[in-house]
C-alpha positions in Angstrom: 43.9 -100.2 272.3 46.7 -97.8 271.6 47.2 -94.6 270.3 44.3 -93.8 268.3 42.0 -92.5 271.2 44.8 -89.6 271.1 43.6 -88.4 268.2 41.4 -85.4 268.2 39.4 -84.0 265.3 37.9 -80.8 264.8 36.4 -82.4 261.7 34.4 -85.1 263.8 33.6 -81.9 266.0 32.0 -80.7 263.3 29.6 -84.0 262.6 27.5 -83.1 265.9 24.4 -83.3 265.3 22.2 -80.7 266.9 19.2 -81.5 268.7 16.5 -80.5 271.3 17.8 -82.4 273.9 16.2 -83.6 277.1 16.5 -79.8 279.5 14.0 -77.9 277.0 11.8 -81.2 276.3 11.5 -81.8 280.1 10.8 -78.5 280.6 7.9 -78.5 278.5 6.7 -81.7 279.5 7.0 -80.2 283.2 5.3 -77.0 282.2 2.0 -79.2 280.9 3.1 -78.5 277.1 1.5 -80.7 274.3 4.4 -83.0 273.0 1.9 -84.9 270.8 2.2 -82.1 268.6 5.9 -82.1 268.2 5.6 -85.8 267.8 3.4 -85.4 265.0 5.5 -83.3 263.2 8.8 -84.9 263.5 6.9 -88.5 262.9 5.9 -86.8 259.7 10.0 -85.8 259.0 11.1 -89.3 259.7 8.6 -90.9 257.4 9.3 -88.5 254.5 12.7 -88.9 255.1 13.8 -85.2 255.9 14.8 -85.7 259.6 18.5 -84.8 260.8 19.7 -87.6 263.2 19.4 -84.8 266.3 15.5 -84.5 265.6 14.8 -88.6 265.4 16.7 -89.0 269.0 15.1 -86.0 270.0 11.4 -88.0 269.1 13.0 -91.4 270.9 12.8 -89.2 273.8 9.4 -87.8 273.4 7.9 -91.1 273.1 9.7 -91.7 276.9 8.4 -88.4 278.4 5.0 -89.5 276.8 5.1 -92.8 278.8 5.9 -95.2 275.7 9.7 -96.2 276.8 10.0 -99.2 274.8 9.1 -97.4 271.7 11.5 -95.1 272.6 14.2 -97.2 273.2 13.7 -99.0 270.0 13.7 -95.7 268.0 17.0 -94.5 269.9 18.3 -97.9 268.9 18.2 -97.4 265.2 19.2 -93.8 265.6 22.2 -94.5 266.9 23.5 -97.3 264.8 24.0 -94.7 262.6 24.7 -91.9 264.4 26.4 -91.5 267.9 27.3 -87.5 268.3 25.4 -84.7 269.3 25.0 -81.4 270.6 22.8 -79.6 272.8 21.7 -76.2 272.4 24.3 -73.9 274.0 23.6 -70.2 275.7 26.2 -68.3 273.9 27.0 -68.6 270.0 31.1 -68.1 270.9 31.6 -71.2 273.7 34.6 -70.6 276.0 34.3 -73.9 276.8 33.6 -77.5 274.8 32.9 -80.7 277.2 32.3 -84.3 275.6 30.0 -86.5 278.2 30.2 -90.3 277.0 26.7 -91.8 277.4 25.1 -95.0 276.9 22.8 -96.2 275.0 19.8 -96.7 277.5 16.4 -95.0 278.4 16.5 -91.4 280.1 16.9 -92.1 283.8 20.2 -93.8 283.1 23.0 -91.6 282.3 23.5 -88.1 283.7 21.2 -85.5 283.4 24.2 -82.9 282.2 22.0 -80.5 280.1 20.4 -79.2 283.0 23.9 -78.5 284.7 25.2 -76.4 281.6 22.0 -75.1 280.1 22.9 -71.7 281.3 26.6 -71.7 281.0 27.9 -70.7 277.9 30.0 -74.3 277.7 29.1 -75.9 274.6 27.9 -79.8 275.6 28.6 -82.4 273.0 26.9 -86.0 274.0 28.9 -89.4 272.8 27.0 -92.7 272.6 28.6 -95.4 273.6 26.9 -98.5 271.7 27.5 -102.4 272.1 27.5 -102.4 268.0 30.8 -100.2 267.9 33.8 -99.1 268.8 34.6 -95.7 270.4 35.9 -93.7 267.1 39.5 -93.3 266.0 38.9 -89.7 265.9 37.1 -88.2 269.2 35.9 -84.6 268.4 38.1 -81.9 269.7 37.1 -81.3 273.6 39.1 -79.4 276.7 37.2 -82.0 279.1 35.4 -85.1 279.3 32.9 -86.3 281.8 30.9 -90.2 281.8 27.9 -90.0 282.3 26.6 -93.7 282.0 25.5 -95.3 285.4 26.2 -98.3 287.1 22.9 -99.9 285.8 23.2 -103.2 284.1 22.5 -101.9 280.8 25.5 -98.9 281.0 27.7 -101.5 282.1 29.4 -102.6 278.5 30.0 -98.5 278.0 31.5 -98.4 280.7 33.6 -101.5 280.1 34.6 -99.7 276.8 35.1 -96.2 278.3 37.5 -97.7 281.2 39.3 -99.7 278.4 40.7 -96.2 276.5 40.7 -94.1 279.8 44.5 -94.1 280.5 44.9 -92.8 276.9 42.2 -90.4 276.9 43.6 -87.0 275.6 41.7 -84.6 277.7 41.1 -84.3 281.7 38.3 -87.6 282.1 35.8 -86.9 285.3 34.2 -89.9 286.8 36.0 -92.6 285.5 34.1 -95.1 285.0 35.9 -97.6 287.4 34.5 -95.3 289.7 30.9 -95.3 288.8 31.0 -98.8 288.7 30.7 -98.5 292.3 27.2 -96.9 292.8 24.5 -100.0 292.1 22.4 -100.6 295.4 24.6 -103.9 296.4 28.0 -102.2 296.0 27.1 -99.1 297.6 26.4 -100.4 301.2 29.8 -102.3 301.3 31.3 -99.4 300.1 30.5 -97.1 302.2 30.2 -99.6 305.4 31.8 -98.5 309.1 31.6 -94.6 308.4 30.7 -93.0 312.1 28.0 -91.3 312.2 26.0 -93.1 308.7 23.8 -95.7 308.3 23.2 -97.7 305.0 21.6 -101.2 305.6 22.7 -103.9 303.4 20.6 -104.1 299.9 21.3 -107.6 298.3 20.3 -109.0 295.4 18.2 -111.6 294.7 16.1 -113.6 292.4 12.2 -114.0 291.9 13.0 -117.8 292.6 14.7 -117.0 296.0 12.1 -114.9 297.4 9.6 -117.2 296.4 11.1 -119.4 298.7 10.7 -116.5 301.3 7.1 -117.0 300.7 7.5 -120.2 301.5 9.3 -120.2 304.7 9.9 -116.8 306.2 12.5 -118.5 308.1 15.1 -118.7 305.0 15.1 -115.5 304.6 18.5 -115.2 307.0 19.7 -117.3 304.5 20.0 -114.9 301.4 22.0 -112.2 304.0 22.5 -112.1 307.6 21.1 -108.8 307.6 17.8 -109.4 306.3 15.1 -109.1 308.8 11.2 -108.6 308.4 10.1 -105.7 307.2 12.1 -105.7 304.2 12.2 -103.2 301.2 11.8 -104.9 298.0 12.0 -103.2 294.4 12.9 -104.9 291.1 17.1 -104.2 290.5 17.0 -101.3 288.0 14.0 -99.8 288.9 14.0 -96.0 289.0 11.7 -93.5 290.7 9.8 -96.2 293.3 8.4 -97.9 290.3 7.7 -101.5 292.3 9.0 -100.4 295.4 7.1 -102.1 298.2 7.8 -102.6 301.9 7.0 -105.8 302.7 5.5 -106.9 306.4 5.7 -111.0 306.0 5.2 -113.8 303.7 1.5 -112.5 302.3 2.7 -109.5 301.7 6.3 -110.8 299.9 3.4 -113.4 297.6 1.2 -110.8 296.6 3.9 -107.9 295.5 5.3 -111.1 293.3 1.6 -111.5 292.3 1.6 -108.0 290.6 5.7 -108.1 289.5 7.3 -110.0 286.7 10.7 -109.2 287.2 13.4 -111.8 287.7 15.7 -110.2 290.2 15.2 -107.8 292.8 16.9 -105.7 295.6 16.1 -106.7 299.3 16.9 -104.6 302.3 15.8 -104.3 305.7 13.2 -101.4 306.4 14.6 -98.6 308.6 11.4 -96.1 310.2 13.1 -92.5 310.0 10.0 -91.1 310.6 10.5 -87.8 312.5 9.2 -87.1 316.3 5.7 -85.5 314.2 4.9 -88.7 312.3 6.6 -87.4 309.1 8.9 -88.7 306.9 12.0 -86.1 305.8 13.9 -87.7 302.5 17.3 -85.0 301.5 18.8 -84.8 298.1 22.3 -83.7 298.8 24.8 -83.2 295.7 28.7 -83.2 295.7 30.5 -81.2 293.4 34.7 -82.0 294.2 33.5 -83.3 297.1 32.1 -80.5 298.3 27.9 -81.1 299.8 25.6 -78.7 298.5 21.7 -78.8 299.2 19.3 -80.0 296.8 15.9 -80.6 297.8 13.9 -81.8 300.8 10.4 -84.0 300.5 8.2 -84.1 303.7 5.3 -86.8 303.9 3.1 -88.8 305.8 4.4 -91.9 304.0 8.0 -94.0 303.8 7.9 -93.9 299.9 9.1 -91.2 299.6 10.2 -88.9 296.4 9.4 -85.3 295.4 6.6 -85.2 293.1 4.5 -87.8 295.7 5.2 -85.3 298.7 2.7 -82.7 298.1 5.5 -79.6 298.3 3.8 -77.2 296.2 0.1 -77.1 298.2 1.9 -76.9 301.6 3.5 -73.5 302.7 4.6 -75.0 306.1 6.6 -77.7 304.0 8.4 -75.0 301.3 9.1 -73.2 304.1 11.1 -76.1 305.9 12.7 -76.8 303.1 13.6 -73.2 302.5 15.5 -73.4 306.0 16.9 -76.7 304.8 18.6 -75.1 301.9 19.6 -71.5 303.2 21.2 -73.0 306.8 22.7 -75.8 305.2 26.8 -75.2 305.9 25.6 -74.5 309.5 22.6 -76.8 309.9 22.0 -80.2 308.1 26.1 -80.2 306.4 27.9 -79.4 309.6 25.8 -81.7 311.9 27.1 -84.7 309.6 30.1 -82.7 308.4 32.3 -86.0 309.1 29.8 -88.6 307.6 29.6 -86.4 304.1 33.0 -86.0 304.3 33.7 -89.6 304.2 31.2 -90.5 301.7 32.9 -87.8 299.1 36.1 -89.9 299.7 35.0 -92.9 299.7 32.9 -92.4 296.7 35.6 -90.4 295.2 33.8 -89.4 292.0 33.8 -85.9 290.6 29.9 -85.3 290.7 27.2 -87.6 291.8 24.0 -86.9 294.3 22.9 -89.0 297.2 19.3 -89.3 298.8 19.4 -89.8 302.4 17.4 -88.9 305.6 18.5 -88.9 309.2 17.5 -91.9 311.7 15.8 -91.6 315.0 19.2 -92.0 316.8 20.6 -88.7 314.4 22.5 -90.3 311.9 22.8 -89.9 308.3 20.8 -92.4 306.2 21.9 -93.4 302.8 19.1 -95.0 300.6 21.5 -94.7 297.5 23.9 -92.4 295.9 24.4 -92.3 292.0 25.6 -90.0 289.2 22.4 -89.7 287.2 19.8 -88.2 289.5 17.7 -84.9 288.2 19.3 -81.4 289.6 17.2 -79.4 287.6 15.8 -75.5 288.1 12.1 -76.3 286.3 9.9 -75.1 289.2 7.8 -72.6 289.4 9.8 -69.2 291.1 6.3 -68.0 292.4 6.0 -71.2 294.4 9.3 -71.9 295.2 11.3 -68.8 295.2 14.3 -70.1 297.0 15.1 -72.6 295.2 16.8 -71.2 291.9 19.2 -69.5 294.0 20.6 -73.0 295.3 20.3 -74.6 292.4 22.6 -72.0 290.9 25.1 -72.7 293.0 25.4 -76.1 291.7 25.3 -75.4 288.4 27.9 -73.1 289.1 30.1 -74.9 290.5 29.8 -77.6 288.2 30.9 -75.8 285.7 33.5 -74.5 287.6 34.7 -77.6 288.1 34.9 -77.8 284.1 36.6 -74.8 283.4 39.1 -75.8 286.4 40.0 -79.2 285.3 40.5 -78.0 281.6 42.8 -75.1 282.7 45.1 -77.5 284.8 44.9 -79.4 282.0 46.5 -77.0 279.8 48.8 -75.2 282.2 50.2 -78.9 282.5 50.4 -79.0 278.8 52.4 -75.8 278.7 
């Protein structure tokens, strides 16, 4: 591995391809703008050979935002074979800090959406994609601090291994080291967090399609997969996001029907925990950790257990929004204080500089964790007229993230002086 990873180059930094990037394109899609006109313009430029590498990568992202993941990933693959270093738009002409994010060649949901966090910070963001077909460059772009944004998903593992091999010689502070990111997948997280007082996290077991078919034939074989497993079960395809393929299975017949509708070969299964409140509604919270400190991100309330923010109807309910606002405004003396010990233990065991948990409260008052990752979206796209309380809270997270980067860079400069 050697000293080649110690070399920094201003020339390499100048090789960055500029792009519009995820934050701006996602905001356009979120606001209902027609991305197809941009798609047509960029396709024309690609076909006549005038498109830059950054424009071509934006095109791959637009395909994913339009729902064509396969085409988007194919385009991304072609672009990254020839160019792997990109620069996101910066709010100022003279950035006061340069950040290098290390990404994997994967879908838009499997790298930390760091552009949202830094969009208005005045910090320059460069993204270096680590791909299977090439080693890390001998000449890294000059930067002040680096951060791993690849996730603990199957298609990111090779990138994490390559970064991990270079990590001991990295010439600048390297945040979210890959050896720690690699603890976050569902079947590993419950083992990492097991035994924390005031916390409940059901065992999540990786199983094959064939094993689930055996359960269909004989439900009594379920405990053979893992002693913790009992009906009802939560089943999801391994590597899925945003509730895709997620189902609650009450009996063998329901499992059979679910498998008939899915074609994946591997799944995660866990026992179902009824986390409904006294009013029969389910409440799911997103909490962001920056340097070990928890921050409220959002709260979703619905009459269904398989809840995420976009299916909770928050914008249509002033009552739900008032409850979410209260959760945010009182987090440090409310939710955060009730679960202070458990949250602190989670931060210590996961030990990443930046990560997110999706969680709830059990009927007994414990903190119930569904998942932890470094890639959940933290954004400020919601309408201020509907969600006026969100922007100040989101700004706290953004400011804390920027302060963390600036602090690590300053510490490194002091040590080098």
